[in-house]
Structures are given as C-alpha cells and as structure tokens.
C-alpha positions as CSV (number, residue, x, y, z in Angstrom):
1,X,0.0,0.0,0.0
2,X,1.4,3.4,-1.0
3,X,1.1,6.1,1.7
4,X,1.3,8.8,-0.9
5,X,-1.5,7.2,-2.9
6,X,-3.7,6.9,0.2
7,X,-3.1,10.6,1.0
8,X,-3.8,11.7,-2.5
9,X,-7.0,9.7,-2.6
10,X,-8.0,11.1,0.8
11,X,-7.4,14.7,-0.5
12,X,-9.5,13.9,-3.7
13,X,-12.3,12.4,-1.7
14,X,-12.4,15.4,0.7
15,X,-12.6,17.7,-2.3
16,X,-15.4,15.6,-3.8
17,X,-17.2,15.7,-0.5
18,X,-17.0,19.5,-0.1
19,X,-18.2,20.0,-3.7
20,X,-21.1,17.5,-3.2
21,X,-22.1,19.1,0.1
22,X,-22.2,22.6,-1.3
23,X,-24.3,21.4,-4.2
24,X,-26.8,19.7,-1.9
25,X,-26.9,22.7,0.5
26,X,-27.7,25.1,-2.4
27,X,-30.6,22.8,-3.5
28,X,-31.8,22.5,0.1
29,X,-31.8,26.2,0.6
30,X,-33.9,26.7,-2.5
31,X,-36.3,23.9,-1.3
32,X,-36.6,24.7,2.4
33,X,-35.4,28.2,2.9
34,X,-32.8,29.4,5.4
35,X,-34.7,28.7,8.6
36,X,-34.8,24.9,8.2
37,X,-31.1,24.9,7.5
38,X,-29.9,27.1,10.3
39,X,-28.8,26.0,13.8
40,X,-31.2,28.4,15.5
41,X,-32.8,27.0,18.7
42,X,-35.8,29.2,18.3
43,X,-37.6,27.2,15.6
44,X,-41.2,26.4,16.7
45,X,-40.6,22.6,16.3
46,X,-37.6,22.7,18.7
47,X,-39.5,24.8,21.2
48,X,-42.5,22.3,21.1
49,X,-40.1,19.4,21.4
50,X,-38.4,20.8,24.5
51,X,-41.9,21.4,26.1
52,X,-42.8,17.8,25.3
53,X,-39.6,16.5,26.9
54,X,-40.2,18.6,30.0
55,X,-43.7,17.2,30.2
56,X,-42.4,13.6,29.9
57,X,-39.9,14.3,32.7
58,X,-42.8,15.5,34.9
59,X,-44.6,12.2,34.2
60,X,-41.5,10.2,35.2
61,X,-41.2,12.2,38.4
62,X,-44.9,11.8,39.2
63,X,-44.6,8.0,38.6
64,X,-41.9,7.8,41.2
65,X,-44.3,9.5,43.7
66,X,-47.2,7.3,42.9
67,X,-45.0,4.2,43.1
68,X,-43.8,5.1,46.6
69,X,-46.9,3.5,48.2
70,X,-46.2,0.1,46.5
71,X,-42.5,0.3,47.5
72,X,-43.5,1.0,51.1
73,X,-46.0,-1.9,51.1
74,X,-43.3,-4.2,49.7
75,X,-40.8,-3.2,52.5
76,X,-43.5,-3.8,55.1
77,X,-44.3,-7.2,53.6
78,X,-40.5,-8.0,53.5
79,X,-40.2,-7.1,57.2
80,X,-43.2,-9.1,58.3
81,X,-43.1,-12.2,56.1
82,X,-39.4,-12.6,55.4
83,X,-37.2,-10.8,57.9
84,X,-39.2,-11.4,61.2
85,X,-40.7,-14.8,60.0
86,X,-37.2,-16.1,59.2
87,X,-35.9,-14.9,62.5
88,X,-38.7,-16.7,64.3
89,X,-38.0,-19.9,62.5
90,X,-34.3,-19.7,63.3
91,X,-35.1,-18.9,67.0
92,X,-37.3,-22.0,67.1
93,X,-34.5,-24.1,65.6
94,X,-31.9,-22.6,67.9
95,X,-34.1,-23.3,71.0
96,X,-34.6,-26.9,69.9
97,X,-30.8,-27.3,69.5
98,X,-30.3,-25.8,73.0
99,X,-32.8,-28.2,74.5
100,X,-31.1,-31.2,73.0
101,X,-27.5,-30.3,73.8
102,X,-25.5,-32.7,75.9
103,X,-22.2,-30.8,76.2
104,X,-21.2,-27.3,77.5
105,X,-19.6,-26.5,74.2
106,X,-22.7,-27.3,72.2
107,X,-24.8,-25.4,74.8
108,X,-22.7,-22.3,74.4
109,X,-22.9,-22.4,70.6
110,X,-26.7,-22.9,70.7
111,X,-27.0,-19.9,73.2
112,X,-24.9,-17.7,70.9
113,X,-27.0,-18.7,67.9
114,X,-30.3,-18.1,69.8
115,X,-29.2,-14.7,70.9
116,X,-28.1,-13.8,67.4
117,X,-31.6,-14.5,66.0
118,X,-33.4,-12.8,68.9
119,X,-31.3,-9.6,68.1
120,X,-32.1,-10.0,64.4
121,X,-35.8,-10.2,65.2
122,X,-35.7,-7.1,67.3
123,X,-34.0,-5.3,64.4
124,X,-36.7,-6.5,62.1
125,X,-39.4,-5.3,64.5
126,X,-37.8,-1.9,64.7
127,X,-37.6,-1.8,60.9
128,X,-41.2,-2.9,60.6
129,X,-42.3,0.0,62.9
130,X,-40.5,2.5,60.8
131,X,-41.8,1.1,57.5
132,X,-45.4,1.1,58.8
133,X,-45.0,4.8,59.6
134,X,-43.6,5.4,56.1
135,X,-46.4,3.4,54.5
136,X,-49.1,5.4,56.3
137,X,-47.5,8.6,55.2
138,X,-47.4,7.3,51.6
139,X,-51.0,6.3,51.8
140,X,-51.9,9.8,52.9
141,X,-49.9,11.4,50.0
142,X,-51.0,8.8,47.4
143,X,-54.1,10.7,46.2
144,X,-52.1,13.8,45.6
145,X,-49.5,11.9,43.7
146,X,-52.1,10.3,41.5
147,X,-53.6,13.7,40.8
148,X,-50.2,15.1,39.9
149,X,-49.6,12.2,37.5
150,X,-53.0,12.8,35.9
151,X,-52.1,16.5,35.4
152,X,-48.7,15.6,34.0
153,X,-50.1,13.1,31.5
154,X,-52.7,15.7,30.4
155,X,-50.0,18.3,29.9
156,X,-47.9,15.8,28.0
157,X,-50.8,15.0,25.7
158,X,-51.3,18.7,25.0
159,X,-47.6,19.2,24.3
160,X,-47.5,16.2,22.0
161,X,-50.5,17.5,20.1
162,X,-48.9,20.8,19.7
163,X,-45.7,19.2,18.4
164,X,-47.7,17.2,15.9
165,X,-49.5,20.3,14.7
166,X,-46.3,22.2,14.2
167,X,-44.8,19.2,12.5
168,X,-47.6,18.9,9.9
169,X,-48.5,22.5,9.5
170,X,-45.1,24.2,9.4
171,X,-42.5,21.4,8.6
172,X,-44.2,18.8,6.4
173,X,-47.0,20.8,4.7
174,X,-44.9,23.9,3.8
175,X,-41.6,22.1,3.3
176,X,-42.5,18.6,2.3
177,X,-39.5,16.3,2.4
178,X,-41.2,14.1,-0.2
179,X,-40.7,16.9,-2.8
180,X,-36.9,16.5,-2.9
181,X,-36.7,12.8,-3.8
182,X,-34.5,13.7,-6.7
183,X,-31.8,14.5,-4.2
184,X,-31.8,10.9,-2.7
185,X,-28.9,9.7,-4.7
186,X,-26.7,12.6,-3.8
187,X,-27.7,12.5,-0.1
188,X,-26.9,8.8,-0.1
189,X,-23.6,9.4,-1.9
190,X,-22.6,12.0,0.7
191,X,-22.8,9.3,3.4
192,X,-19.6,7.8,2.0
193,X,-17.8,11.0,2.7
194,X,-19.8,12.0,5.8
195,X,-16.8,12.8,8.0
196,X,-13.0,12.7,8.1
197,X,-13.1,9.1,9.5
198,X,-15.2,8.0,6.6
199,X,-12.9,9.6,4.1
200,X,-9.9,8.0,5.7
201,X,-11.5,4.6,5.6
202,X,-12.4,5.0,1.9
203,X,-8.9,6.2,1.0
204,X,-7.4,3.3,3.0
205,X,-9.5,0.8,1.1
206,X,-9.0,2.3,-2.4
207,X,-5.2,2.6,-1.9
208,X,-4.9,-1.2,-1.5
209,X,-5.2,-1.9,-5.2
210,X,-6.7,-0.8,-8.6
211,X,-9.5,-3.3,-8.2
212,X,-10.6,-1.6,-5.0
213,X,-10.6,1.8,-6.7
214,X,-12.8,0.4,-9.4
215,X,-15.2,-0.9,-6.7
216,X,-15.5,2.5,-5.2
217,X,-16.0,4.1,-8.6
218,X,-18.8,1.6,-9.4
219,X,-20.5,2.3,-6.1
220,X,-20.4,6.1,-6.5
221,X,-21.9,5.6,-10.0
222,X,-24.7,3.3,-8.8
223,X,-27.5,5.6,-7.6
224,X,-29.9,2.7,-6.8
225,X,-27.4,0.8,-4.7
226,X,-26.4,3.9,-2.8
227,X,-30.0,4.7,-2.0
228,X,-30.7,1.2,-0.8
229,X,-27.6,1.2,1.4
230,X,-28.7,4.4,3.0
231,X,-32.3,3.3,3.4
232,X,-31.0,0.1,5.2
233,X,-28.8,2.1,7.6
234,X,-25.5,1.8,5.8
235,X,-22.6,-0.7,6.2
236,X,-21.6,-1.6,9.7
237,X,-18.8,0.6,10.8
238,X,-19.3,2.9,7.8
239,X,-17.1,0.5,5.8
240,X,-18.5,1.1,2.3
241,X,-15.5,-0.4,0.5
242,X,-15.7,-3.7,2.4
243,X,-19.4,-3.8,1.9
244,X,-19.0,-3.3,-1.9
245,X,-16.3,-5.9,-2.0
246,X,-18.6,-8.5,-0.4
247,X,-21.6,-7.5,-2.5
248,X,-19.5,-7.8,-5.7
249,X,-18.1,-11.2,-4.6
250,X,-21.6,-12.5,-3.9
251,X,-22.8,-11.4,-7.3
252,X,-19.9,-13.2,-8.9
253,X,-20.6,-16.5,-7.1
254,X,-24.4,-16.5,-7.3
255,X,-26.2,-16.0,-10.6
256,X,-29.5,-15.5,-8.7
257,X,-28.5,-12.0,-7.5
258,X,-29.6,-9.5,-10.1
259,X,-27.9,-6.2,-10.9
260,X,-29.0,-3.0,-9.2
261,X,-30.5,-1.9,-12.5
262,X,-32.6,-5.0,-12.8
263,X,-33.6,-4.9,-9.1
264,X,-34.9,-1.3,-9.6
265,X,-36.8,-2.1,-12.8
266,X,-38.3,-5.5,-12.1
267,X,-41.9,-5.7,-10.9
268,X,-42.2,-6.3,-7.2
269,X,-38.9,-4.7,-6.4
270,X,-35.6,-6.5,-5.6
271,X,-35.7,-10.3,-5.3
272,X,-35.0,-12.1,-2.0
273,X,-31.6,-13.0,-3.4
274,X,-30.7,-9.3,-4.0
275,X,-32.0,-8.3,-0.6
276,X,-30.2,-11.1,1.1
277,X,-26.9,-10.3,-0.7
278,X,-27.2,-6.6,0.3
279,X,-28.0,-7.5,3.9
280,X,-25.0,-9.7,4.2
281,X,-22.8,-7.1,2.6
282,X,-23.9,-4.3,4.9
283,X,-23.9,-6.3,8.1
284,X,-20.5,-8.1,7.6
285,X,-18.6,-5.0,6.4
286,X,-16.9,-5.3,9.8
287,X,-16.0,-9.0,10.2
288,X,-17.7,-11.0,12.9
289,X,-15.4,-13.4,14.9
290,X,-16.6,-17.0,14.6
291,X,-17.2,-19.1,17.7
292,X,-15.9,-22.6,17.2
293,X,-15.8,-25.6,19.5
294,X,-12.6,-25.5,21.6
295,X,-11.2,-28.6,20.0
296,X,-11.7,-27.4,16.4
297,X,-8.5,-25.4,15.9
298,X,-8.7,-25.6,12.1
299,X,-12.0,-23.6,11.8
300,X,-12.0,-20.0,10.4
301,X,-11.5,-17.2,12.9
302,X,-14.1,-15.1,11.3
303,X,-17.5,-15.7,9.7
304,X,-17.2,-15.8,5.9
305,X,-19.8,-13.4,4.5
306,X,-19.9,-15.2,1.1
307,X,-20.6,-18.6,2.8
308,X,-23.2,-16.9,5.0
309,X,-25.0,-15.7,2.0
310,X,-24.8,-19.1,0.3
311,X,-26.0,-20.9,3.4
312,X,-29.2,-18.9,3.5
313,X,-29.7,-19.0,-0.3
314,X,-29.3,-22.8,-0.3
315,X,-31.5,-23.3,2.8
316,X,-34.2,-21.1,1.2
317,X,-34.1,-23.0,-2.1
318,X,-34.3,-26.3,-0.2
319,X,-37.5,-25.0,1.6
320,X,-35.8,-25.2,5.0
321,X,-36.6,-21.7,6.1
322,X,-39.7,-20.1,7.4
323,X,-42.3,-19.4,4.7
324,X,-42.2,-15.7,5.4
325,X,-38.4,-15.5,4.7
326,X,-38.8,-14.1,1.2
327,X,-41.1,-11.3,2.4
328,X,-38.4,-9.8,4.6
329,X,-36.8,-6.5,3.8
330,X,-33.1,-5.9,3.6
331,X,-33.1,-4.2,6.9
332,X,-35.0,-7.1,8.5
333,X,-32.6,-9.6,6.9
334,X,-29.7,-7.9,8.7
335,X,-31.1,-9.3,11.9
336,X,-31.0,-12.8,10.5
337,X,-27.6,-12.9,8.9
338,X,-25.6,-11.0,11.5
339,X,-22.8,-12.6,13.5
340,X,-24.1,-12.4,17.1
341,X,-22.4,-15.1,19.2
342,X,-20.2,-15.9,16.1
343,X,-22.5,-18.7,15.1
344,X,-21.1,-20.8,12.2
345,X,-23.3,-21.8,9.3
346,X,-23.1,-25.5,10.1
347,X,-24.5,-24.8,13.6
348,X,-27.6,-23.2,12.0
349,X,-27.9,-26.3,9.8
350,X,-27.7,-28.5,12.9
351,X,-30.4,-26.4,14.6
352,X,-32.9,-26.8,11.8
353,X,-32.2,-30.5,11.5
354,X,-32.5,-31.0,15.2
355,X,-35.8,-29.2,15.6
356,X,-37.3,-30.9,12.5
357,X,-36.4,-34.4,13.9
358,X,-37.0,-33.8,17.5
359,X,-39.8,-31.3,17.8
360,X,-41.5,-30.7,14.4
361,X,-44.6,-29.5,16.2
362,X,-42.7,-26.3,17.2
363,X,-42.0,-25.6,13.6
364,X,-45.6,-26.1,12.5
365,X,-47.3,-24.0,15.2
366,X,-49.4,-21.2,13.7
367,X,-48.5,-19.0,16.7
368,X,-45.7,-16.8,15.2
369,X,-44.8,-15.4,18.6
370,X,-43.6,-18.9,19.9
371,X,-42.8,-20.7,16.6
372,X,-39.3,-22.2,17.0
373,X,-38.5,-20.2,20.1
374,X,-40.9,-22.2,22.3
375,X,-38.2,-24.9,22.2
376,X,-36.5,-22.8,24.9
377,X,-39.4,-23.5,27.3
378,X,-39.8,-27.1,26.4
379,X,-36.2,-28.3,25.8
380,X,-33.8,-26.0,27.7
381,X,-33.4,-27.0,31.3
382,X,-33.5,-24.0,33.6
383,X,-30.5,-23.8,35.9
384,X,-26.8,-23.2,35.7
385,X,-25.6,-26.1,37.8
386,X,-24.9,-28.4,34.8
387,X,-23.0,-25.8,32.7
388,X,-19.8,-27.2,34.1
389,X,-20.4,-30.3,31.9
390,X,-20.2,-28.4,28.6
391,X,-18.2,-30.3,26.2
392,X,-15.3,-28.7,24.3
393,X,-16.1,-30.6,21.1
394,X,-19.6,-29.2,20.8
395,X,-20.9,-25.9,19.5
396,X,-22.1,-23.5,22.2
397,X,-25.8,-24.0,21.4
398,X,-25.4,-27.8,21.5
399,X,-24.1,-27.5,25.0
400,X,-27.0,-25.2,26.0
401,X,-29.5,-27.9,24.7
402,X,-27.6,-30.6,26.6
403,X,-26.9,-28.8,29.9
404,X,-29.5,-25.9,30.1
405,X,-28.9,-22.5,31.5
406,X,-30.6,-19.5,33.1
407,X,-31.9,-16.4,31.3
408,X,-28.8,-15.5,29.3
409,X,-28.1,-18.9,27.8
410,X,-31.8,-19.5,27.2
411,X,-32.3,-16.2,25.4
412,X,-29.1,-16.9,23.3
413,X,-30.6,-20.3,22.2
414,X,-33.9,-18.6,21.4
415,X,-32.2,-16.1,19.1
416,X,-30.1,-18.9,17.6
417,X,-33.0,-21.1,16.6
418,X,-35.0,-18.2,15.2
419,X,-32.0,-17.2,12.9
420,X,-31.6,-20.8,11.9
421,X,-35.1,-20.7,10.3
422,X,-34.6,-17.2,8.9
423,X,-36.5,-15.1,11.5
424,X,-35.1,-11.7,12.4
425,X,-34.3,-11.4,16.1
426,X,-32.5,-9.1,18.5
427,X,-31.3,-9.2,22.1
428,X,-33.8,-7.4,24.4
429,X,-32.5,-7.5,28.0
430,X,-34.2,-6.0,31.0
431,X,-32.6,-5.2,34.4
432,X,-31.2,-8.4,35.7
433,X,-32.7,-10.6,32.9
434,X,-31.9,-11.7,29.4
435,X,-34.6,-11.9,26.8
436,X,-35.2,-11.5,23.0
437,X,-37.5,-9.8,20.5
438,X,-38.2,-11.1,17.1
439,X,-40.1,-10.3,13.9
440,X,-43.6,-11.7,13.1
441,X,-45.9,-10.8,10.2
442,X,-47.8,-8.6,12.7
443,X,-44.8,-6.8,14.1
444,X,-42.0,-7.4,16.5
445,X,-42.7,-9.2,19.8
446,X,-40.9,-9.9,23.0
447,X,-40.3,-13.5,24.2
448,X,-38.8,-14.8,27.5
449,X,-39.1,-11.5,29.3
450,X,-41.3,-8.6,30.3
451,X,-43.2,-6.7,27.7
452,X,-42.1,-3.7,25.6
453,X,-41.2,-0.7,27.7
454,X,-39.4,-2.8,30.3
455,X,-36.0,-3.2,28.6
456,X,-33.5,-2.1,25.9
457,X,-32.1,-3.6,22.7
458,X,-28.4,-2.9,23.0
459,X,-28.6,-1.3,19.6
460,X,-28.6,2.2,18.3
461,X,-32.3,2.0,17.8
462,X,-33.2,1.5,21.5
463,X,-30.1,1.6,23.7
464,X,-32.0,3.3,26.5
465,X,-35.5,1.9,26.0
466,X,-36.8,-0.8,23.7
467,X,-39.8,1.3,22.7
468,X,-37.5,3.3,20.4
469,X,-36.7,0.1,18.5
470,X,-40.4,-0.9,18.3
471,X,-41.3,2.6,17.1
472,X,-38.6,2.4,14.4
473,X,-39.8,-1.0,13.2
474,X,-43.4,0.2,13.0
475,X,-42.4,3.3,11.1
476,X,-40.5,1.2,8.6
477,X,-43.6,-0.9,7.9
478,X,-44.8,2.1,5.9
479,X,-42.1,1.7,3.3
480,X,-43.0,4.7,1.0
481,X,-43.5,7.2,3.8
482,X,-40.5,6.0,5.7
483,X,-38.3,7.4,2.9
484,X,-39.1,10.8,4.4
485,X,-37.5,9.7,7.7
486,X,-34.4,8.4,5.9
487,X,-34.2,11.5,3.7
488,X,-34.4,14.0,6.6
489,X,-31.8,12.0,8.6
490,X,-29.4,12.3,5.6
491,X,-30.1,16.0,5.3
492,X,-29.2,16.4,8.9
493,X,-25.8,14.7,8.1
494,X,-25.2,17.1,5.2
495,X,-26.0,20.2,7.3
496,X,-23.6,18.8,9.9
497,X,-23.1,18.8,13.6
498,X,-26.1,16.6,14.5
499,X,-25.1,13.0,14.0
500,X,-27.6,10.2,13.6
501,X,-30.3,9.6,16.2
502,X,-32.8,6.8,15.9
503,X,-35.2,7.1,18.9
504,X,-36.7,9.9,21.0
505,X,-36.4,8.1,24.3
506,X,-32.7,7.4,23.8
507,X,-31.8,11.0,23.5
508,X,-29.7,12.7,26.1
509,X,-29.1,16.4,25.8
510,X,-30.2,18.8,23.0
511,X,-31.1,17.7,19.5
512,X,-30.6,19.6,16.3
513,X,-33.6,20.6,14.2
514,X,-33.3,17.9,11.6
515,X,-32.9,15.1,14.2
516,X,-36.1,16.4,16.0
517,X,-37.9,16.6,12.7
518,X,-36.7,13.1,11.7
519,X,-37.7,11.5,15.0
520,X,-41.1,13.1,15.2
521,X,-41.9,12.1,11.6
522,X,-40.9,8.6,12.6
523,X,-43.2,8.6,15.6
524,X,-46.0,9.9,13.6
525,X,-45.6,7.1,11.0
526,X,-45.3,4.5,13.8
527,X,-48.6,5.6,15.4
528,X,-50.4,5.3,12.0
529,X,-49.2,1.7,11.6
530,X,-51.2,-1.3,12.7
531,X,-50.1,-4.7,11.5
532,X,-47.1,-4.4,9.1
533,X,-47.7,-6.0,5.7
534,X,-45.5,-8.9,4.6
535,X,-43.5,-6.8,2.1
536,X,-46.4,-7.0,-0.4
537,X,-45.4,-10.4,-1.7
538,X,-46.9,-13.8,-1.2
539,X,-44.9,-16.0,1.2
540,X,-43.4,-19.1,-0.2
541,X,-44.5,-22.3,1.5
542,X,-41.4,-24.1,2.9
543,X,-41.2,-27.9,2.7
544,X,-41.1,-28.3,6.4
545,X,-44.4,-26.4,6.9
546,X,-46.0,-28.0,3.8
547,X,-45.4,-31.5,5.3
548,X,-48.1,-31.0,7.8
549,X,-50.1,-27.9,6.7
550,X,-53.4,-29.5,7.6
551,X,-52.4,-31.3,10.7
552,X,-53.5,-30.1,14.2
553,X,-52.5,-31.7,17.5
554,X,-55.9,-30.9,18.9
555,X,-57.8,-33.2,16.6
556,X,-55.3,-36.0,16.0
557,X,-57.3,-38.6,17.9
558,X,-60.6,-37.7,16.2
559,X,-59.1,-38.3,12.7
560,X,-57.3,-41.6,13.5
561,X,-58.8,-44.3,11.2
562,X,-59.7,-46.7,13.9
563,X,-60.7,-50.0,12.3
564,X,-60.6,-53.7,13.2
565,X,-57.3,-53.9,11.4
566,X,-55.8,-50.8,13.2
567,X,-52.7,-51.4,15.2
568,X,-51.7,-49.3,18.2
569,X,-47.9,-49.3,18.6
570,X,-46.5,-48.6,22.0
571,X,-42.9,-47.3,22.3
572,X,-41.3,-48.5,25.5
573,X,-38.5,-46.5,27.1
574,X,-36.9,-46.6,30.5
575,X,-36.9,-43.4,32.4
576,X,-33.6,-42.9,34.3
577,X,-35.5,-42.3,37.6
578,X,-38.5,-44.6,37.7
579,X,-39.7,-43.1,40.9
580,X,-40.1,-39.6,39.4
581,X,-42.9,-38.4,37.2
582,X,-42.0,-37.1,33.8
583,X,-43.8,-35.4,31.0
584,X,-44.6,-37.4,27.8
585,X,-45.1,-35.6,24.6
586,X,-47.3,-37.4,22.1
587,X,-47.1,-36.2,18.5
588,X,-48.6,-37.2,15.2
589,X,-46.4,-38.7,12.5
590,X,-45.1,-35.9,10.4
591,X,-43.5,-37.7,7.6
592,X,-43.4,-41.2,6.1
C-alpha cells in the first residue's frame, strides 16, 4: 500500500465531499429556505419538542411518587413475612438445639445462635415499625401523587398534540420532504464522505489496489445501490469499501443475485436474493469473529460473509426456512444474517435438522410469537448447575441444549433457533434478565421477558429503552412514507453537527432541528401503523411447513382411522429415575 496514494485519494475524496455538500446545500436552501437549514434554537418545532420532553420528565417524576406506596408496602411485607418470619424460624431451631444439647460446648454455641436470631428479630421489628409509619405517610400522600400524575399526563398530551400540529403545518406541509426525492442519490452518496473518518476509511480501502478503486467508482456511480444502502442504515462501521467488495463477490458467485438496475426495474422490487446479498454485505462489512468448538482449531477465525449468503440461499431454495423469509426487507434480513455469538453456518444447519427431527410441532405451530422459540421453554433446562459439563467438542448451542442455562443462555438459544429458520431477532435485555425480541408478520414481539417498555435492545435503535426500537420497526412498515425519515436524517448529516439519532427516548441532551424533525416524523408514522404488511409479496411455503399444513395436534385422535385392522404401537423406554414423574409428549407422525 502506498502512503502517498492513500493521502492523494483522501485529498481527492475530501474535495469531492466538499463539492457535493455545497451542491446539496444550495438545492436544500432553494427547497426549504434558510430557517430549516440554520442551527437556531428558536424554531417552533424545537420549542415544542423541548416542552414535550419537560412534560415527559414531569410524568416520570410523578410516577416515582405514585409508586412510593407500593414500594413501602413491599418493604412492610418483607419485614413481616421474610425478615421477622425467618428470625422466628431460626429462633425455634436454635431453641430446639439448645434443649437437646449434651455438652457445655454445644450449649454455648446454641445460646450464641439463639441470641443472634433474637437480636435479628428485634432489628426486624424496629424496621417494621419505621416502615409502617412510612407506608401510612405514603397512603396519605398517594391521592395527591395520583392527581399530579394525571395532570402531568394531560400536559404531555397537550404538548404532543402541539408538536404534531407544528410538524404537519409548518414542517411537512410547507416544506414537504417528499418533494426532494430527486436528491436521494446525492444524499446517499454523501454518506460515503460524511466525515473525516469515513474519508480516511475510503482512502485506505481504495489505496490497496486498482480493483478496490474500481469498486468505489462503481459504487459512486450506482445511484440505486447507494440509496438502498442508505435506506437500510449503511454498512456496519461505515465501511463502504468492504461492503461493496462483499456484494461484488456474492454477485460473482451467485447467478441469482440481479444487478441494481434489474432490481430497480423489475416488478415487485428486488428479489429475495438481492435483498439477502445486500443485507450480508452491509452487516458483515466489519468481520464477525466465529465461535468454534474449543477442540476445532482448524476452523475459520471469522465468519465468511460469502458462505453466510450461500448458506441462506441454499436453505431457502431447499425449503428449510420459514415461509415468510422471502417477504423480509433488507433491513430485517440484517437481523437474520448477523454474527451475534459468532454462530457458524453449520450450527444453523444442525439447529434446523435437530428441531425438524426432535420437535417438528414447534416448527408447525401457527403462533408466530412462539414458533421455533418455544423450544427454549420445552427443551432447555432452567438452571446453571450443569453448565460445568459443557463439552469442548460441541458448539455452544449444542451445550445449551444438553446442559441448560438461566436467562442469558436460554435467550441466546432462542435467538439462535430463530435465525436458523430465517426469522429476524435481537437481544432485548431488561434489568437483571436476558430476553429477546423477534419479527412476526404482525410486528416485532418480546419473548422470554417482560413486555415492551421494560428493557432495551443494546442497539442504536433502543439503547436506553426498547420502545424506540419498536417505534422504528413500525415506522419502517410504511415503506414509502419511511423514505421521508431516511431523507431527513441524511439531510441532517449534510447540514452537519447533529449525528444520527434513531429514537426519542434514547436522546440525552439537546437535539438539532433535523434530528427532531426526523424522530417526530418517525413517531407519527409508527402511530399510524397497525399490522405491518408482509412486504407486499406472497410468502413461499417451505417444505417443512408443507409437510403438515393441515395437521392439528388438537384433533389428531378424532381423525385416526380406527378399524378392526388398526394397530396401536407402544414405544417403550426406561426413564432414568422410575420413581419420578416425567412429561410425555405425544405427537402425530409428520413424515413417512
């Protein structure tokens, strides 16, 4: 790599970026006027937004007050039914031990223990007295706290309505972001040069060979591909060169991935193969380390993005994936093909084969919330005591199936088995607990944990609260209107100084005008959305689902052809502990 070449390319890219930015700003000024491009904090939308945030803070403060009574009741209950009750039990045990002692040494130990628990009970009784006083005070203040919460909620509703009014009357109606769709390609193109770090990455990649320079030139000339990359939240780490290299390699190895031109012009939009290829390219622009069994030292250190694409292409063509797989958007597919936990492709193959053989009923259930992931409840033992028996020659998820786990390992397995069948999923932890969220045709749902609003997603979409992520997914369901969200976010990047923000609740500190505009348009779209459509395409029926499309475990016995010639076969197996009761799962025959 030539340092001088890299520096020369960086200089050229910086010049191109400045020229492009000035061109976009001139067009934006003609389209929106000076006020929407200035950094003034006196814009009506910013004022309304600040009032709304203050009202939300008042609600949170009022909720703390209203929740004080329940906290006080909980402390009283703890003192009565745990602290004092436990002390009484231990006093009784210590007294029994004292009565049965036969030596002075044992008698002294029993007396010491008895005195300890008597002192502990006295402390509990003093604490109970204080807590009862606090509870009575909270009871007296509770009606006032409830009234304050009611007023705060009413004030927030007024502020929100005012924000919506300003948004639609002053920002969308007069300066409609949909009118500048002709700038989409340039806005997306600017993302490649968005800051000095991006320019340095681009120059570094291009300086590594002539082929890389051609890839960057091809990308900059491909308006449709640039727009799709921007609409699907750009390559991970902003590494456009690496994403283009992966995308080009996939197109060379798979004839099913059409060109950007064909994807733009064909009826119904890009094919599942194009969307899948783009998702892999964007998500694996920064390599994901691969998690291999400890004994497999010859396995790749990183997930191969080309093989990841081929894995899902082949599984899709073989009918092994969920029938809704080919309705997923590129953005949704990123949550299928990512490298969380470094899961190798062969582990996904094992997961599908295991569930098909062992619990086909969990594949065939019509309940999308628990399809596949219900295996966590039925097959993963709860507890961490057997984790020490994990085998070094097995994949991590094989060990989880064998030895069980608590919330973290169980949630990991749930996300693994969902991805194995092509269902988008994301970690959705809550305080002290691991859980997951995943895609369904009716929207994203939470499994294995408390409902939306009680956790986060550990992603830029909901790092503080998961409702930001949910709002983002609902807004995306309105594909055409969501372009306004993307476009305004890109405009904010061009104007500069704001940075990307994906959720209102995750914001800390002041926001710039275009971020405020973007997030309120996103919220407005999310509130208009009910059940997201399945990408406007008919879902392909997978072979695993088709095997038993008309079977139902609730009417199996009714449909059995009992005749004189019928034979009932009993399968005999020895339970390892004959004295213990165990669950027996009876299933219909799913294949011949």
